[in-house]
C-alpha positions in Angstrom: -18.3 16.5 4.6 -22.1 16.5 4.8 -22.4 15.6 1.1 -20.0 12.6 1.7 -22.0 11.5 4.7 -25.3 11.7 2.8 -23.9 9.8 -0.2 -22.4 7.1 2.0 -25.8 6.7 3.8 -27.6 6.4 0.5 -25.1 4.0 -0.9 -25.3 1.8 2.3 -29.1 1.9 1.9 -28.8 0.5 -1.6 -29.7 3.7 -3.5 -27.9 4.4 -6.7 -27.9 7.8 -8.4 -29.3 7.6 -11.9 -25.8 8.0 -13.3 -24.7 4.9 -11.5 -27.7 2.7 -12.3 -26.5 1.8 -15.8 -22.8 1.2 -15.6 -21.0 -0.2 -18.5 -20.7 -4.0 -18.2 -16.9 -3.9 -17.7 -17.2 -1.2 -15.0 -20.0 -3.1 -13.2 -17.8 -6.3 -13.2 -14.9 -4.4 -11.7 -17.1 -2.8 -9.0 -18.7 -6.1 -8.2 -15.3 -7.8 -7.8 -14.1 -5.0 -5.6 -17.3 -5.1 -3.4 -17.1 -8.8 -3.1 -13.3 -9.2 -2.6 -12.3 -6.4 -0.2 -9.8 -8.6 1.6 -8.2 -10.0 -1.5 -5.1 -8.7 -3.1 -6.4 -6.7 -6.0 -4.5 -4.5 -8.4 -5.4 -2.7 -11.6 -4.3 -5.6 -13.8 -6.4 -8.1 -12.0 -9.4 -5.8 -12.1 -9.0 -5.1 -15.8 -8.6 -8.7 -16.6 -11.8 -9.6 -14.8 -13.6 -6.8 -16.5 -12.3 -7.9 -19.9 -10.7 -4.5 -20.7 -7.2 -2.9 -20.7 -6.1 -1.2 -17.4 -6.1 2.2 -19.3 -9.7 1.7 -20.4 -10.8 0.6 -16.9 -9.2 3.8 -15.5 -11.1 5.8 -18.1 -14.4 4.1 -17.3 -14.0 4.7 -13.5 -13.1 8.4 -14.0 -15.9 8.9 -16.5 -18.8 7.1 -14.5 -17.7 7.2 -10.9 -15.3 10.2 -10.8 -12.4 8.3 -9.2 -9.7 5.7 -10.1 -10.2 2.0 -9.6 -7.6 1.7 -6.7 -9.0 4.7 -5.0 -12.4 3.2 -5.2 -11.1 0.0 -3.7 -9.5 1.8 -0.7 -12.7 3.9 -0.3 -14.8 0.7 -0.1 -12.3 -0.9 2.3 -12.4 2.2 4.5 -16.2 2.3 4.4 -16.5 -1.3 5.5 -13.9 -0.8 8.2 -15.8 2.1 9.6 -19.0 -0.1 9.6 -17.1 -2.7 11.5 -15.8 -0.1 14.1 -19.4 1.2 14.6 -21.1 -2.1 14.8 -18.7 -4.5 16.4 -16.3 -4.6 19.3 -13.4 -5.7 17.1 -10.1 -4.1 17.8 -9.0 -1.3 15.4 -6.3 -3.6 13.9 -8.7 -6.5 13.5 -11.3 -4.3 11.8 -8.8 -3.1 9.4 -7.4 -6.5 8.7 -10.8 -7.9 7.9 -11.2 -5.2 5.3 -7.9 -5.9 3.5 -5.6 -3.5 5.3 -2.1 -4.8 6.1 -1.5 -2.5 9.1 -3.6 -0.7 11.7 -1.6 2.4 11.0 -2.7 2.6 7.3 -6.3 1.8 8.3 -6.3 4.5 11.0 -4.8 7.1 8.5 -7.5 6.5 5.9 -10.3 6.5 8.4 -9.1 9.8 9.8 -8.7 11.2 6.3 -12.3 10.2 5.3 -14.2 10.8 8.5 -12.0 13.6 10.1 -11.7 11.6 13.3 -9.6 8.7 14.5 -11.0 5.2 14.6 -11.5 5.2 18.4 -13.5 8.5 18.2 -15.6 7.2 15.3 -16.5 4.1 17.4 -17.2 6.2 20.5 -19.5 8.5 18.5 -21.4 5.6 17.1 -21.8 4.0 20.5 -23.3 7.1 22.1 -20.1 8.6 23.4 -19.3 5.7 25.6 -15.9 4.1 25.4 -15.6 0.4 24.8 -16.2 -1.9 27.8 -13.0 -3.5 28.8 -13.3 -7.2 29.5 -12.2 -8.2 32.9 -9.6 -10.8 33.2 -10.4 -13.3 35.9 -7.9 -15.9 36.9 -9.3 -19.3 37.3 -7.7 -21.5 39.9 -7.6 -25.2 39.1 
């Protein structure tokens, strides 16, 4: 868990491990497309076509250089961005997930909990110093 947190911090700070600095061109294209298109509907075929390789070759490149599969990388990036939105904005859990390409708040919450070992609400509370979100007051306006 600590290793994941450190790697995530380093990645968000723009640091790339030496093994990741010189990615093969097709892999770099696929990673760039994922990072720039989190909300788009992406699948292995689309990624492979954009990278100019077959789906099987793209899978091999991801495993060899990044230690994961393309679609898992996509969901990891979406989850990371969703966690950032939860920590830095007042968006609802569902809206944060939607803005990262998740179709349901349930799926988003499940992946957040799997990656960070806490539910989205707790993740936000921890980032905001243990305080719960302010609830906006609803005031009726008389005409």
